[in-house]
TORPA-711910 format. One record per residue: residue number from 0; chain; x, y, z of N, C-alpha, C, O in turn. Coordinates in steps of 0.02 Angstrom, whole numbers. Each point is the difference from the previous one (the first is absolute). Example, Ala and Ser with C-alpha at 12.3 -4.5 7.8 and 13.67 -1.06 7.14 Angstrom:
BEGIN
PT     k   c     n.px     n.py     n.pz    ca.px    ca.py    ca.pz     c.px     c.py     c.pz     o.px     o.py     o.pz
PT     0   A      660     -284      390      -45       59        0       45       60        0       52       -1       33
PT     1   A      -70       54      -69       42       59        3      -39       55       37       25       55        8
***
This chain:
BEGIN
PT     k   c     n.px     n.py     n.pz    ca.px    ca.py    ca.pz     c.px     c.py     c.pz     o.px     o.py     o.pz
PT     0   A     -393    -2028     1243      -64      -23      -23      -46       60      -10      -10       40       46
PT     1   A      -18      -34     -105      -46       55      -15      -71      -24       10      -18      -56      -19
PT     2   A      -23       99       49      -71      -16       12      -43       54      -33       22       57       -8
PT     3   A      -82      -76      -11      -46       46      -31      -40       36       55      -25      -32       46
PT     4   A       20       99      -53      -37       40       49      -54       40      -35        3       10      -61
PT     5   A      -51       14       99      -54       42      -26        4       68       34        9        4       61
PT     6   A      -16       49     -101        2       68       27      -71       29       -1      -36       -7      -49
PT     7   A       17       40      104      -67       30        6        8       75       11       46       22       35
PT     8   A      -91       17      -64        0       72        8      -17       18       72      -45      -29       30
PT     9   A       80       78       -3      -13       22       69      -64       42        5      -31        1       53
PT    10   A       11       32     -107      -58       43        3      -66      -37      -11      -46        7       39
PT    11   A       42      -48      -92      -62      -35      -14        1      -73       20      -52      -34       -3
PT    12   A      110        8       25        8      -68       25      -10      -54      -53      -10      -58       17
PT    13   A       13       76      -80       -8      -51      -53       68      -28      -19       51       34        3
PT    14   A      -51      -98      -22       62      -34      -18       11       10      -75      -38      -25      -41
PT    15   A       92       61       24       11       20      -69       58      -36      -33       -3      -14      -60
PT    16   A       56        0       96       61      -25      -30       23      -65       32      -12      -12       59
PT    17   A       45      -30     -100       37      -57       26       71        5      -25       13       23      -55
PT    18   A       34      -43       97       70        2      -17       37      -52       41      -30      -31       44
PT    19   A       94       21      -58       40      -47       38       52       37       40       21       55      -19
PT    20   A        0      -85       75       53       30       40       42      -55       30      -23      -57        6
PT    21   A       83       75       13       46      -47       31       -9        5       76       11       53       30
PT    22   A      -32     -108        1      -14        0       72       62       13       42       -4       30       54
PT    23   A       62      -53      -77       62        9       39       22       72        0       23       25       51
PT    24   A      -29        9     -107       23       70       -5      -50       48       31       19       51       28
PT    25   A      -85      -67      -32      -53       44       26      -48      -41       43      -54      -18      -24
PT    26   A       72        3       87      -44      -42       41      -64       35       23      -50      -33       14
PT    27   A       50      100       -9      -59       35       23      -45       17      -59       18      -12      -58
PT    28   A      -76       41       71      -49       15      -53       23       58      -43       26       50       25
PT    29   A      -37      -56      -90       19       52      -47      -53       55       -2      -59      -12       10
PT    30   A       82       73      -25      -45       56      -12       30       41      -56       59       18        2
PT    31   A     -100       -3      -52       24       40      -57      -57       44      -24      -58      -14       12
PT    32   A       77       67      -47      -50       46      -26      -14      -18      -73       45        2      -42
PT    33   A     -107      -21       28      -20      -20      -67      -66       33      -20      -35       28       42
PT    34   A       20      -33     -106      -62       29      -25      -59      -47       14        4      -60      -14
PT    35   A      -57       87       42      -61      -38       13      -53       20      -52      -19       59       -4
PT    36   A       -3     -107      -36      -48       17      -53      -70       14       28      -41       29      -35
PT    37   A       28      -50       97      -65       13       30       -3       70       30      -51       35       -6
PT    38   A      105      -14       39        4       67       29       21       52      -52      -12       60        9
PT    39   A       44      -83      -62       28       42      -53       53       48       27        5       57      -23
PT    40   A       35      -80       70       56       39       27       58      -47       15       -8      -61        1
PT    41   A       66       90       12       56      -39       25       -7       -3       75        0       51       34
PT    42   A       -6     -111       -7      -12      -10       71       47      -54       26       23      -42      -38
PT    43   A       -9       44      103       42      -55       28      -36      -66       -1      -60       -4       14
PT    44   A       96      -48      -32      -26      -68       -1       41      -42       47       62        4        0
PT    45   A      -95      -46       41       34      -43       48      -12      -73      -17      -50      -18      -30
PT    46   A       97      -23       50       -6      -72       -8      -54      -26       46       -4       20       58
PT    47   A      -37      -66      -84      -55      -29       39        8      -75        6       41      -30      -35
PT    48   A      -80        1       80       -3      -73        4      -43      -25      -57      -42       37      -27
PT    49   A       52      -99        8      -40      -28      -55      -66      -25       23      -40      -24      -40
***
């Protein structure tokens, strides 16, 4: 079952991205490095609660 998640920038704490993930394959919170248009840099983004 795939669920929709929201990713927030670690530096400015703004929610920039939404994506889906498989809960069975990745039960813990995702973290990925993405571009933040507010910080104008590539920064780590973590999965947040809705």
